[in-house]
Every structure is written in C-alpha cells, then in structure tokens.
FIFI-631123 format. One record per atom (N, C-alpha, C): residue number from 0; x, y, z. Coordinates in steps of 0.02 Angstrom, whole numbers, plus 50000, padded with zeros to 5 digits. Example, Ala and Ser with C-alpha at 12.3 -4.5 7.8 and 13.67 -1.06 7.14 Angstrom:
BEGIN
[0, [50660, 49716, 50390]],
[0, [50615, 49775, 50390]],
[0, [50660, 49835, 50390]],
[1, [50642, 49888, 50354]],
[1, [50684, 49947, 50357]],
[1, [50645, 50002, 50394]],
END
This chain:
BEGIN
[0, [49450, 49329, 49319]],
[0, [49407, 49274, 49304]],
[0, [49377, 49242, 49365]],
[1, [49318, 49214, 49356]],
[1, [49283, 49186, 49415]],
[1, [49325, 49132, 49452]],
[2, [49360, 49091, 49411]],
[2, [49398, 49034, 49439]],
[2, [49455, 49063, 49484]],
[3, [49486, 49118, 49463]],
[3, [49538, 49147, 49501]],
[3, [49515, 49177, 49567]],
[4, [49457, 49211, 49563]],
[4, [49425, 49237, 49625]],
[4, [49412, 49179, 49671]],
[5, [49380, 49126, 49646]],
[5, [49358, 49071, 49689]],
[5, [49419, 49037, 49720]],
[6, [49473, 49027, 49681]],
[6, [49532, 48996, 49710]],
[6, [49564, 49039, 49763]],
[7, [49567, 49105, 49750]],
[7, [49598, 49150, 49797]],
[7, [49557, 49151, 49862]],
[8, [49491, 49160, 49856]],
[8, [49449, 49166, 49913]],
[8, [49447, 49102, 49955]],
[9, [49452, 49045, 49923]],
[9, [49451, 48983, 49960]],
[9, [49515, 48976, 50002]],
[10, [49573, 48995, 49973]],
[10, [49637, 48994, 50008]],
[10, [49636, 49046, 50065]],
[11, [49610, 49106, 50049]],
[11, [49605, 49160, 50098]],
[11, [49565, 49139, 50159]],
[12, [49506, 49114, 50147]],
[12, [49460, 49096, 50204]],
[12, [49487, 49035, 50244]],
[13, [49525, 48993, 50211]],
[13, [49555, 48937, 50246]],
[13, [49606, 48960, 50296]],
[14, [49641, 49015, 50282]],
[14, [49693, 49040, 50328]],
[14, [49673, 49098, 50370]],
[15, [49616, 49129, 50356]],
[15, [49594, 49189, 50392]],
[15, [49574, 49173, 50463]],
[16, [49597, 49216, 50509]],
[16, [49575, 49209, 50578]],
[16, [49502, 49231, 50583]],
[17, [49464, 49196, 50625]],
[17, [49393, 49209, 50629]],
[17, [49375, 49280, 50651]],
[18, [49418, 49309, 50692]],
[18, [49402, 49376, 50718]],
[18, [49426, 49431, 50674]],
[19, [49464, 49416, 50621]],
[19, [49492, 49467, 50576]],
[19, [49437, 49496, 50533]],
[20, [49441, 49561, 50520]],
[20, [49395, 49596, 50473]],
[20, [49425, 49600, 50404]],
[21, [49390, 49576, 50355]],
[21, [49416, 49575, 50287]],
[21, [49408, 49644, 50255]],
[22, [49462, 49670, 50224]],
[22, [49456, 49731, 50186]],
[22, [49499, 49724, 50123]],
[23, [49467, 49727, 50065]],
[23, [49501, 49718, 50000]],
[23, [49491, 49776, 49957]],
[24, [49543, 49794, 49919]],
[24, [49541, 49851, 49872]],
[24, [49542, 49825, 49802]],
[25, [49500, 49852, 49759]],
[25, [49499, 49833, 49688]],
[25, [49556, 49866, 49652]],
[26, [49588, 49829, 49606]],
[26, [49645, 49853, 49568]],
[26, [49633, 49845, 49494]],
[27, [49681, 49863, 49453]],
[27, [49675, 49862, 49381]],
[27, [49661, 49793, 49354]],
[28, [49693, 49742, 49383]],
[28, [49683, 49675, 49357]],
[28, [49611, 49649, 49365]],
[29, [49574, 49677, 49414]],
[29, [49506, 49658, 49424]],
[29, [49460, 49681, 49367]],
[30, [49486, 49725, 49324]],
[30, [49447, 49748, 49267]],
[30, [49469, 49712, 49203]],
[31, [49524, 49677, 49203]],
[31, [49552, 49647, 49143]],
[31, [49522, 49579, 49130]],
[32, [49458, 49578, 49117]],
[32, [49422, 49513, 49110]],
[32, [49369, 49514, 49056]],
[33, [49371, 49565, 49014]],
[33, [49322, 49569, 48959]],
[33, [49253, 49597, 48979]],
[34, [49246, 49612, 49042]],
[34, [49182, 49639, 49065]],
[34, [49181, 49716, 49060]],
[35, [49121, 49744, 49062]],
[35, [49116, 49816, 49066]],
[35, [49141, 49838, 49136]],
[36, [49155, 49902, 49146]],
[36, [49176, 49926, 49210]],
[36, [49127, 49909, 49264]],
[37, [49062, 49921, 49250]],
[37, [49010, 49908, 49299]],
[37, [49007, 49834, 49317]],
[38, [49012, 49791, 49267]],
[38, [49008, 49718, 49281]],
[38, [49070, 49694, 49316]],
[39, [49128, 49722, 49300]],
[39, [49189, 49702, 49334]],
[39, [49186, 49721, 49409]],
[40, [49160, 49780, 49421]],
[40, [49152, 49801, 49492]],
[40, [49102, 49756, 49527]],
[41, [49048, 49740, 49493]],
[41, [48996, 49695, 49523]],
[41, [49027, 49628, 49541]],
[42, [49067, 49600, 49494]],
[42, [49097, 49535, 49507]],
[42, [49145, 49540, 49567]],
[43, [49185, 49593, 49571]],
[43, [49230, 49602, 49627]],
[43, [49193, 49603, 49693]],
[44, [49136, 49638, 49696]],
[44, [49098, 49643, 49758]],
[44, [49067, 49576, 49774]],
[45, [49040, 49542, 49725]],
[45, [49008, 49477, 49737]],
[45, [49059, 49426, 49761]],
[46, [49117, 49425, 49732]],
[46, [49166, 49375, 49748]],
[46, [49203, 49386, 49814]],
[47, [49215, 49450, 49831]],
[47, [49253, 49466, 49889]],
[47, [49209, 49480, 49952]],
[48, [49146, 49495, 49937]],
[48, [49101, 49511, 49994]],
[48, [49104, 49581, 50018]],
[49, [49141, 49626, 49982]],
[49, [49145, 49694, 50002]],
[49, [49079, 49731, 49985]],
[50, [49063, 49783, 50021]],
[50, [49001, 49819, 50011]],
[50, [49006, 49871, 49954]],
[51, [49066, 49895, 49941]],
[51, [49076, 49948, 49892]],
[51, [49148, 49946, 49869]],
[52, [49165, 49980, 49813]],
[52, [49235, 49980, 49793]],
[52, [49275, 50029, 49835]],
[53, [49243, 50077, 49869]],
[53, [49278, 50115, 49920]],
[53, [49232, 50124, 49980]],
[54, [49264, 50117, 50039]],
[54, [49223, 50113, 50100]],
[54, [49267, 50129, 50161]],
[55, [49234, 50137, 50218]],
[55, [49266, 50162, 50280]],
[55, [49242, 50116, 50337]],
[56, [49289, 50093, 50377]],
[56, [49273, 50053, 50436]],
[56, [49311, 50080, 50497]],
[57, [49281, 50073, 50555]],
[57, [49312, 50089, 50618]],
[57, [49319, 50023, 50656]],
[58, [49381, 50005, 50673]],
[58, [49397, 49941, 50706]],
[58, [49437, 49958, 50768]],
[59, [49409, 49941, 50826]],
[59, [49441, 49952, 50889]],
[59, [49464, 50027, 50898]],
[60, [49425, 50070, 50873]],
[60, [49440, 50141, 50880]],
[60, [49486, 50170, 50827]],
[61, [49507, 50130, 50779]],
[61, [49552, 50153, 50724]],
[61, [49513, 50156, 50659]],
[62, [49528, 50207, 50621]],
[62, [49489, 50217, 50556]],
[62, [49529, 50187, 50499]],
[63, [49495, 50149, 50458]],
[63, [49524, 50118, 50399]],
[63, [49482, 50143, 50339]],
[64, [49517, 50170, 50290]],
[64, [49485, 50197, 50230]],
[64, [49512, 50159, 50170]],
[65, [49470, 50124, 50134]],
[65, [49493, 50085, 50077]],
[65, [49465, 50118, 50013]],
[66, [49511, 50135, 49969]],
[66, [49491, 50167, 49906]],
[66, [49492, 50117, 49849]],
[67, [49459, 50134, 49793]],
[67, [49454, 50087, 49738]],
[67, [49468, 50121, 49673]],
[68, [49518, 50096, 49633]],
[68, [49525, 50122, 49566]],
[68, [49462, 50108, 49524]],
[69, [49443, 50157, 49483]],
[69, [49377, 50155, 49455]],
[69, [49373, 50128, 49384]],
[70, [49429, 50105, 49357]],
[70, [49428, 50074, 49290]],
[70, [49489, 50032, 49281]],
[71, [49502, 50007, 49222]],
[71, [49556, 49961, 49209]],
[71, [49621, 49994, 49187]],
[72, [49625, 50058, 49190]],
[72, [49690, 50091, 49173]],
[72, [49745, 50064, 49217]],
[73, [49802, 50048, 49188]],
[73, [49858, 50021, 49226]],
[73, [49878, 50068, 49282]],
[74, [49882, 50134, 49269]],
[74, [49903, 50179, 49322]],
[74, [49849, 50196, 49371]],
[75, [49786, 50180, 49356]],
[75, [49732, 50191, 49404]],
[75, [49696, 50255, 49393]],
[76, [49633, 50256, 49415]],
[76, [49592, 50318, 49412]],
[76, [49553, 50325, 49478]],
[77, [49563, 50383, 49508]],
[77, [49527, 50401, 49570]],
[77, [49491, 50466, 49556]],
[78, [49425, 50465, 49553]],
[78, [49386, 50522, 49531]],
[78, [49387, 50577, 49584]],
[79, [49368, 50638, 49563]],
[79, [49359, 50693, 49608]],
[79, [49306, 50677, 49663]],
[80, [49254, 50643, 49639]],
[80, [49200, 50623, 49688]],
[80, [49229, 50578, 49743]],
[81, [49270, 50529, 49724]],
[81, [49297, 50484, 49773]],
[81, [49347, 50521, 49819]],
[82, [49386, 50566, 49791]],
[82, [49434, 50603, 49832]],
[82, [49399, 50649, 49881]],
[83, [49343, 50679, 49861]],
[83, [49304, 50718, 49908]],
[83, [49276, 50676, 49964]],
[84, [49254, 50616, 49947]],
[84, [49231, 50568, 49997]],
[84, [49287, 50552, 50045]],
[85, [49349, 50541, 50019]],
[85, [49407, 50528, 50058]],
[85, [49418, 50586, 50109]],
[86, [49412, 50648, 50083]],
[86, [49423, 50706, 50126]],
[86, [49375, 50706, 50186]],
[87, [49312, 50690, 50174]],
[87, [49262, 50688, 50228]],
[87, [49277, 50635, 50278]],
[88, [49300, 50577, 50256]],
[88, [49314, 50523, 50302]],
[88, [49378, 50537, 50342]],
[89, [49427, 50573, 50312]],
[89, [49486, 50592, 50350]],
[89, [49469, 50643, 50405]],
[90, [49425, 50691, 50388]],
[90, [49402, 50741, 50438]],
[90, [49367, 50705, 50495]],
[91, [49325, 50656, 50477]],
[91, [49288, 50618, 50529]],
[91, [49335, 50582, 50575]],
[92, [49388, 50551, 50546]],
[92, [49436, 50514, 50587]],
[92, [49475, 50561, 50632]],
[93, [49497, 50616, 50605]],
[93, [49535, 50665, 50644]],
[93, [49494, 50692, 50702]],
[94, [49429, 50706, 50689]],
[94, [49385, 50732, 50741]],
[94, [49376, 50681, 50796]],
[95, [49377, 50616, 50778]],
[95, [49368, 50562, 50825]],
[95, [49427, 50560, 50873]],
[96, [49488, 50568, 50846]],
[96, [49549, 50570, 50888]],
[96, [49607, 50598, 50845]],
[97, [49628, 50661, 50856]],
[97, [49678, 50692, 50814]],
[97, [49749, 50662, 50818]],
[98, [49761, 50620, 50867]],
[98, [49828, 50591, 50876]],
[98, [49835, 50521, 50846]],
[99, [49780, 50487, 50836]],
[99, [49782, 50418, 50810]],
[99, [49798, 50416, 50738]],
[100, [49836, 50365, 50716]],
[100, [49847, 50356, 50643]],
[100, [49782, 50339, 50606]],
[101, [49779, 50362, 50545]],
[101, [49723, 50346, 50501]],
[101, [49751, 50302, 50445]],
[102, [49725, 50244, 50436]],
[102, [49753, 50194, 50386]],
[102, [49712, 50199, 50321]],
[103, [49749, 50213, 50267]],
[103, [49717, 50222, 50201]],
[103, [49748, 50171, 50152]],
[104, [49707, 50138, 50111]],
[104, [49730, 50088, 50066]],
[104, [49707, 50104, 49994]],
[105, [49752, 50096, 49945]],
[105, [49734, 50104, 49876]],
[105, [49784, 50064, 49834]],
[106, [49759, 50038, 49779]],
[106, [49801, 49991, 49740]],
[106, [49863, 50025, 49710]],
[107, [49854, 50076, 49671]],
[107, [49910, 50108, 49639]],
[107, [49940, 50162, 49685]],
[108, [50007, 50169, 49681]],
[108, [50040, 50218, 49725]],
[108, [50031, 50289, 49700]],
[109, [50046, 50338, 49745]],
[109, [50045, 50409, 49728]],
[109, [50110, 50428, 49695]],
[110, [50111, 50453, 49635]],
[110, [50173, 50473, 49601]],
[110, [50215, 50518, 49646]],
[111, [50280, 50511, 49638]],
[111, [50331, 50552, 49674]],
[111, [50329, 50541, 49749]],
[112, [50315, 50480, 49770]],
[112, [50319, 50464, 49841]],
[112, [50367, 50405, 49850]],
[113, [50341, 50345, 49855]],
[113, [50383, 50288, 49871]],
[113, [50423, 50260, 49812]],
[114, [50467, 50215, 49825]],
[114, [50502, 50174, 49776]],
[114, [50449, 50137, 49732]],
[115, [50451, 50148, 49668]],
[115, [50400, 50118, 49624]],
[115, [50342, 50163, 49605]],
[116, [50342, 50224, 49632]],
[116, [50283, 50266, 49620]],
[116, [50282, 50296, 49550]],
[117, [50333, 50282, 49509]],
[117, [50329, 50299, 49438]],
[117, [50271, 50262, 49405]],
[118, [50250, 50208, 49436]],
[118, [50192, 50169, 49411]],
[118, [50125, 50196, 49439]],
[119, [50127, 50252, 49473]],
[119, [50068, 50279, 49504]],
[119, [50023, 50318, 49455]],
[120, [49971, 50347, 49482]],
[120, [49923, 50381, 49441]],
[120, [49937, 50456, 49434]],
[121, [49920, 50484, 49375]],
[121, [49929, 50554, 49360]],
[121, [49864, 50594, 49367]],
[122, [49808, 50566, 49345]],
[122, [49745, 50602, 49346]],
[122, [49726, 50615, 49420]],
[123, [49713, 50679, 49436]],
[123, [49693, 50701, 49502]],
[123, [49746, 50683, 49556]],
[124, [49807, 50674, 49534]],
[124, [49861, 50658, 49581]],
[124, [49869, 50711, 49633]],
[125, [49873, 50775, 49613]],
[125, [49887, 50830, 49659]],
[125, [49829, 50839, 49709]],
[126, [49767, 50830, 49684]],
[126, [49710, 50837, 49727]],
[126, [49711, 50781, 49780]],
[127, [49727, 50722, 49758]],
[127, [49733, 50664, 49803]],
[127, [49786, 50677, 49855]],
[128, [49845, 50698, 49834]],
[128, [49901, 50713, 49880]],
[128, [49884, 50768, 49928]],
[129, [49857, 50823, 49901]],
[129, [49843, 50881, 49943]],
[129, [49788, 50869, 49993]],
[130, [49744, 50822, 49976]],
[130, [49691, 50802, 50022]],
[130, [49722, 50767, 50084]],
[131, [49770, 50721, 50070]],
[131, [49805, 50686, 50124]],
[131, [49853, 50731, 50162]],
[132, [49878, 50780, 50127]],
[132, [49930, 50825, 50154]],
[132, [49906, 50858, 50219]],
[133, [49841, 50869, 50226]],
[133, [49813, 50902, 50285]],
[133, [49812, 50854, 50347]],
[134, [49832, 50791, 50335]],
[134, [49826, 50741, 50387]],
[134, [49891, 50703, 50393]],
[135, [49940, 50730, 50431]],
[135, [50004, 50696, 50439]],
[135, [49997, 50628, 50472]],
[136, [49942, 50616, 50509]],
[136, [49932, 50551, 50541]],
[136, [49908, 50498, 50492]],
[137, [49895, 50516, 50431]],
[137, [49875, 50467, 50381]],
[137, [49936, 50423, 50361]],
[138, [49924, 50358, 50360]],
[138, [49974, 50309, 50337]],
[138, [49941, 50272, 50279]],
[139, [49966, 50280, 50219]],
[139, [49935, 50250, 50162]],
[139, [49976, 50189, 50137]],
[140, [49943, 50139, 50117]],
[140, [49973, 50077, 50091]],
[140, [49949, 50067, 50019]],
[141, [49996, 50052, 49974]],
[141, [49980, 50037, 49905]],
[141, [50021, 49976, 49880]],
[142, [49995, 49944, 49829]],
[142, [50028, 49886, 49801]],
[142, [50048, 49900, 49729]],
[143, [50024, 49860, 49682]],
[143, [50029, 49871, 49611]],
[143, [50099, 49859, 49580]],
[144, [50152, 49884, 49611]],
[144, [50217, 49887, 49579]],
[144, [50254, 49819, 49584]],
[145, [50239, 49779, 49633]],
[145, [50275, 49717, 49647]],
[145, [50347, 49729, 49665]],
[146, [50364, 49790, 49684]],
[146, [50433, 49807, 49703]],
[146, [50449, 49781, 49773]],
[147, [50511, 49760, 49788]],
[147, [50528, 49728, 49850]],
[147, [50527, 49777, 49910]],
[148, [50512, 49748, 49968]],
[148, [50513, 49787, 50030]],
[148, [50584, 49801, 50055]],
[149, [50632, 49765, 50026]],
[149, [50703, 49774, 50051]],
[149, [50731, 49842, 50038]],
[150, [50706, 49878, 49987]],
[150, [50729, 49944, 49971]],
[150, [50704, 49993, 50023]],
[151, [50746, 50031, 50055]],
[151, [50723, 50078, 50107]],
[151, [50675, 50131, 50081]],
[152, [50675, 50144, 50015]],
[152, [50630, 50194, 49987]],
[152, [50557, 50170, 49984]],
[153, [50544, 50108, 50006]],
[153, [50477, 50082, 50004]],
[153, [50432, 50119, 50056]],
[154, [50463, 50157, 50099]],
[154, [50423, 50200, 50143]],
[154, [50444, 50273, 50130]],
[155, [50396, 50317, 50130]],
[155, [50409, 50388, 50115]],
[155, [50370, 50433, 50163]],
[156, [50403, 50482, 50190]],
[156, [50370, 50529, 50235]],
[156, [50389, 50600, 50214]],
[157, [50338, 50640, 50207]],
[157, [50346, 50710, 50195]],
[157, [50289, 50749, 50229]],
[158, [50230, 50746, 50201]],
[158, [50171, 50775, 50232]],
[158, [50129, 50723, 50270]],
[159, [50139, 50660, 50253]],
[159, [50107, 50604, 50285]],
[159, [50152, 50544, 50269]],
[160, [50130, 50486, 50288]],
[160, [50171, 50426, 50275]],
[160, [50138, 50382, 50222]],
[161, [50178, 50358, 50175]],
[161, [50151, 50310, 50125]],
[161, [50202, 50252, 50120]],
[162, [50174, 50192, 50111]],
[162, [50213, 50130, 50112]],
[162, [50193, 50085, 50054]],
[163, [50240, 50052, 50022]],
[163, [50227, 50001, 49972]],
[163, [50219, 49934, 50005]],
[164, [50177, 49892, 49977]],
[164, [50164, 49827, 50010]],
[164, [50195, 49768, 49973]],
[165, [50234, 49780, 49922]],
[165, [50267, 49728, 49883]],
[165, [50215, 49681, 49849]],
[166, [50224, 49618, 49853]],
[166, [50182, 49572, 49811]],
[166, [50175, 49505, 49845]],
[167, [50118, 49475, 49836]],
[167, [50106, 49406, 49858]],
[167, [50113, 49357, 49802]],
[168, [50136, 49379, 49743]],
[168, [50143, 49335, 49687]],
[168, [50211, 49334, 49659]],
[169, [50231, 49380, 49615]],
[169, [50298, 49380, 49585]],
[169, [50330, 49449, 49595]],
[170, [50397, 49448, 49603]],
[170, [50434, 49510, 49617]],
[170, [50454, 49544, 49552]],
[171, [50457, 49610, 49555]],
[171, [50476, 49652, 49499]],
[171, [50527, 49704, 49523]],
[172, [50569, 49730, 49481]],
[172, [50618, 49781, 49498]],
[172, [50613, 49842, 49453]],
[173, [50641, 49897, 49473]],
[173, [50640, 49957, 49433]],
[173, [50690, 49949, 49373]],
[174, [50679, 49987, 49322]],
[174, [50718, 49984, 49259]],
[174, [50788, 50005, 49272]],
[175, [50834, 49981, 49228]],
[175, [50903, 50003, 49229]],
[175, [50950, 49957, 49267]],
[176, [50926, 49901, 49293]],
[176, [50969, 49854, 49328]],
[176, [51004, 49806, 49279]],
[177, [51066, 49788, 49296]],
[177, [51105, 49745, 49252]],
[177, [51070, 49679, 49239]],
[178, [51038, 49651, 49292]],
[178, [51007, 49585, 49285]],
[178, [50935, 49591, 49259]],
[179, [50915, 49651, 49242]],
[179, [50848, 49660, 49216]],
[179, [50795, 49673, 49269]],
[180, [50734, 49682, 49248]],
[180, [50681, 49702, 49293]],
[180, [50648, 49642, 49328]],
[181, [50656, 49582, 49302]],
[181, [50630, 49522, 49334]],
[181, [50686, 49478, 49360]],
[182, [50699, 49477, 49425]],
[182, [50756, 49440, 49450]],
[182, [50745, 49363, 49448]],
[183, [50799, 49325, 49453]],
[183, [50795, 49256, 49456]],
[183, [50751, 49232, 49515]],
[184, [50707, 49187, 49503]],
[184, [50663, 49164, 49556]],
[184, [50607, 49210, 49574]],
[185, [50592, 49259, 49528]],
[185, [50542, 49310, 49543]],
[185, [50474, 49280, 49560]],
[186, [50456, 49224, 49526]],
[186, [50390, 49194, 49535]],
[186, [50385, 49161, 49606]],
[187, [50444, 49148, 49637]],
[187, [50444, 49116, 49701]],
[187, [50446, 49168, 49759]],
[188, [50471, 49229, 49744]],
[188, [50480, 49280, 49795]],
[188, [50417, 49315, 49808]],
[189, [50396, 49318, 49871]],
[189, [50335, 49354, 49890]],
[189, [50342, 49381, 49963]],
[190, [50313, 49439, 49973]],
[190, [50322, 49473, 50036]],
[190, [50255, 49504, 50062]],
[191, [50257, 49527, 50123]],
[191, [50198, 49557, 50155]],
[191, [50221, 49599, 50212]],
[192, [50174, 49642, 50238]],
[192, [50187, 49684, 50293]],
[192, [50145, 49660, 50354]],
[193, [50175, 49665, 50413]],
[193, [50137, 49653, 50475]],
[193, [50141, 49721, 50511]],
[194, [50083, 49748, 50527]],
[194, [50077, 49815, 50556]],
[194, [50054, 49808, 50628]],
[195, [50094, 49832, 50676]],
[195, [50074, 49831, 50746]],
[195, [50058, 49903, 50769]],
[196, [50004, 49911, 50802]],
[196, [49982, 49978, 50823]],
[196, [49980, 49984, 50898]],
[197, [50017, 50032, 50924]],
[197, [50020, 50045, 50996]],
[197, [49996, 50115, 51011]],
[198, [49993, 50135, 51073]],
[198, [49977, 50203, 51092]],
[198, [50030, 50249, 51064]],
[199, [50012, 50290, 51017]],
[199, [50058, 50342, 50990]],
[199, [50116, 50313, 50952]],
[200, [50112, 50251, 50925]],
[200, [50168, 50222, 50890]],
[200, [50140, 50167, 50844]],
[201, [50169, 50165, 50783]],
[201, [50153, 50111, 50735]],
[201, [50218, 50079, 50713]],
[202, [50220, 50012, 50715]],
[202, [50280, 49974, 50692]],
[202, [50259, 49934, 50633]],
[203, [50295, 49943, 50577]],
[203, [50283, 49906, 50515]],
[203, [50340, 49858, 50503]],
[204, [50325, 49793, 50506]],
[204, [50374, 49741, 50497]],
[204, [50370, 49712, 50427]],
[205, [50428, 49699, 50398]],
[205, [50432, 49675, 50330]],
[205, [50445, 49599, 50330]],
[206, [50400, 49563, 50297]],
[206, [50403, 49489, 50301]],
[206, [50419, 49460, 50234]],
[207, [50470, 49416, 50233]],
[207, [50484, 49375, 50174]],
[207, [50445, 49310, 50182]],
[208, [50390, 49304, 50147]],
[208, [50350, 49244, 50153]],
[208, [50389, 49184, 50127]],
[209, [50429, 49195, 50073]],
[209, [50466, 49137, 50045]],
[209, [50520, 49112, 50091]],
[210, [50546, 49153, 50138]],
[210, [50594, 49131, 50185]],
[210, [50565, 49116, 50255]],
[211, [50501, 49132, 50262]],
[211, [50469, 49130, 50329]],
[211, [50511, 49167, 50379]],
[212, [50531, 49228, 50360]],
[212, [50577, 49267, 50402]],
[212, [50565, 49341, 50388]],
[213, [50597, 49384, 50430]],
[213, [50592, 49454, 50420]],
[213, [50648, 49481, 50376]],
[214, [50636, 49535, 50343]],
[214, [50691, 49567, 50302]],
[214, [50696, 49640, 50323]],
[215, [50757, 49660, 50338]],
[215, [50768, 49731, 50360]],
[215, [50742, 49745, 50429]],
[216, [50757, 49804, 50452]],
[216, [50730, 49826, 50518]],
[216, [50659, 49851, 50509]],
[217, [50619, 49844, 50561]],
[217, [50551, 49870, 50556]],
[217, [50550, 49947, 50547]],
[218, [50500, 49972, 50514]],
[218, [50491, 50044, 50511]],
[218, [50452, 50065, 50573]],
[219, [50473, 50117, 50606]],
[219, [50440, 50140, 50668]],
[219, [50415, 50211, 50658]],
[220, [50350, 50221, 50668]],
[220, [50320, 50287, 50660]],
[220, [50298, 50309, 50729]],
[221, [50338, 50351, 50760]],
[221, [50321, 50379, 50826]],
[221, [50277, 50442, 50819]],
[222, [50228, 50451, 50860]],
[222, [50185, 50510, 50857]],
[222, [50163, 50524, 50785]],
[223, [50123, 50480, 50757]],
[223, [50106, 50484, 50685]],
[223, [50078, 50552, 50664]],
[224, [50046, 50589, 50708]],
[224, [50015, 50652, 50691]],
[224, [50066, 50709, 50691]],
[225, [50128, 50696, 50710]],
[225, [50178, 50748, 50716]],
[225, [50229, 50742, 50660]],
[226, [50227, 50785, 50609]],
[226, [50275, 50782, 50556]],
[226, [50348, 50789, 50577]],
[227, [50358, 50825, 50631]],
[227, [50426, 50834, 50655]],
[227, [50459, 50769, 50678]],
[228, [50418, 50719, 50690]],
[228, [50447, 50655, 50712]],
[228, [50462, 50607, 50655]],
[229, [50447, 50628, 50592]],
[229, [50460, 50587, 50533]],
[229, [50534, 50575, 50524]],
[230, [50554, 50512, 50516]],
[230, [50625, 50497, 50505]],
[230, [50637, 50466, 50437]],
[231, [50586, 50452, 50398]],
[231, [50594, 50423, 50331]],
[231, [50580, 50475, 50278]],
[232, [50609, 50535, 50288]],
[232, [50598, 50592, 50244]],
[232, [50659, 50599, 50197]],
[233, [50660, 50655, 50160]],
[233, [50717, 50670, 50116]],
[233, [50782, 50678, 50158]],
[234, [50774, 50691, 50221]],
[234, [50834, 50701, 50264]],
[234, [50856, 50636, 50298]],
[235, [50826, 50582, 50278]],
[235, [50837, 50517, 50311]],
[235, [50910, 50496, 50311]],
[236, [50929, 50457, 50359]],
[236, [50998, 50435, 50366]],
[236, [51020, 50381, 50322]],
[237, [50971, 50345, 50290]],
[237, [50988, 50283, 50251]],
[237, [50993, 50299, 50176]],
[238, [51006, 50361, 50157]],
[238, [51010, 50377, 50086]],
[238, [51079, 50366, 50053]],
[239, [51130, 50352, 50095]],
[239, [51195, 50342, 50068]],
[239, [51199, 50277, 50028]],
[240, [51227, 50279, 49969]],
[240, [51233, 50220, 49926]],
[240, [51284, 50171, 49958]],
[241, [51274, 50106, 49947]],
[241, [51325, 50057, 49971]],
[241, [51389, 50067, 49931]],
[242, [51445, 50046, 49961]],
[242, [51509, 50055, 49928]],
[242, [51555, 49998, 49945]],
[243, [51608, 49987, 49905]],
[243, [51657, 49937, 49919]],
[243, [51725, 49971, 49937]],
[244, [51760, 49945, 49984]],
[244, [51824, 49972, 50001]],
[244, [51876, 49953, 49948]],
[245, [51931, 49986, 49947]],
[245, [51982, 49973, 49896]],
[245, [52009, 49901, 49897]],
[246, [52011, 49872, 49953]],
[246, [52038, 49802, 49960]],
[246, [51982, 49749, 49957]],
[247, [51922, 49770, 49938]],
[247, [51866, 49723, 49935]],
[247, [51878, 49671, 49880]],
[248, [51859, 49609, 49894]],
[248, [51867, 49556, 49845]],
[248, [51800, 49517, 49836]],
[249, [51792, 49491, 49776]],
[249, [51731, 49449, 49764]],
[249, [51736, 49384, 49804]],
END
C-alpha cells in the first residue's frame, strides 16, 4: 500500500548515508495490494526510485546484480528472459575481473541451498542455479523466509555462495519445533547482515538489531572465485548437532 511505502522510505532516507547507493529488490508482498502485476511493479519503481525490477550496477569496481520476482506468487517467479539477462551480466562481471566477488540479490531463495530454502522457487530453478554454477565467485543474498541468522545453515556453498538475510520485521522458524514456528517475541526480533569486502576476501557479519550486537562468528569467504576454498559446504565442520552430557542439569 502507498502508506507503507511512504512510511518505509521516509525512515530509510532519514537513516541512509548520503554516499550510499540504494538497491532494492521487489518481492511477493509488493504485489499483494489488489493491483495488476504491471501496476504493482510501476508502484514499486515510483516509490523506491529504482529504474527497473531487475538491474545491474558497478560500484567501486564491484558488480551488483539485483533480480526481481515477476509476480505475486509466494515462492516467486524468475522468467527465462530474466535468467538469460543474469547470465550476460555475470559474464560481464567475470570479464571485468575473474577474481572479484559478484554480488547477486533476489527476494526468494534458491531451493535446496540455504536454511529456509524450502520456501524458494521451483519454476526455472535448475536454469537459475546452473547459470550461477558457472561463477563460483557469485555471492547471492535472499530474504523472504524470515529465518534467523543464528543457524549456521543460513550460508551455503557448493558451486557458489548463497546467504539468507533474515528479517527486518518479525522472525519465523522452520516447521517441527516444539515451541512452534513463531517464537516468543518474534515481532521484536530483527536482524541484518553487514558485508565487508577486501582484496580477495569477503566477511559477512551477522547483526542482531534488537540487541544492538553481533550474533555468531562472521562468515569468511577467502578467494571467492576458488571453490576449493569454500568452508561452508556439505563437508563443513559445524554440522554436528548439539548434545548434553550425562550429568547435565537444567
């Protein structure tokens, strides 16, 4: 709704650093307003100031590719046309510098990757994944799930790196938990990522906004273009489940 856009943008611009470049991705909620797909996209562009629902920017020598879900389906829709466009931009970024990370953003996650990716998209999923597969230096960020950053599965590395961004509003959990999917205080809990980029290294820090503090150790991606350096893969060291000793007490 227009009032929600206006409120968000006023808060955003009040806190935004003047030198920061704004990049926003359209998600399923931006279509849930009674408008046609075309009119919903038009409103998103008018209110956020973005030039298109998917676009490419180069900032200080680093390539940023922002994708846009193309309708209001909860799981998201990324067309073959958009994925082909993504392929061309990835090739362009690699040609510019094959060792630098390429940052890719999309609202819904890629199924069978990070914690929460069961909420990801099915249509053209393999084409989307296989397009990124050729670029191990790609680091993709997705939201949508509202799942917490505290779970180590929020980062996934196999053919490239993908990361969940949690939520700026209310927290959600995966199904099957004793306390349910919505934890106590969910509406108060909100998180974000701070990404630091160095020569041949990317550090992703997890921020608890509600505590004004960090949560967990930062994720470190050394030599992003080299898959052999991936440490958050299926062979990762942090897959062991927590346990209690025999003499543990409440």
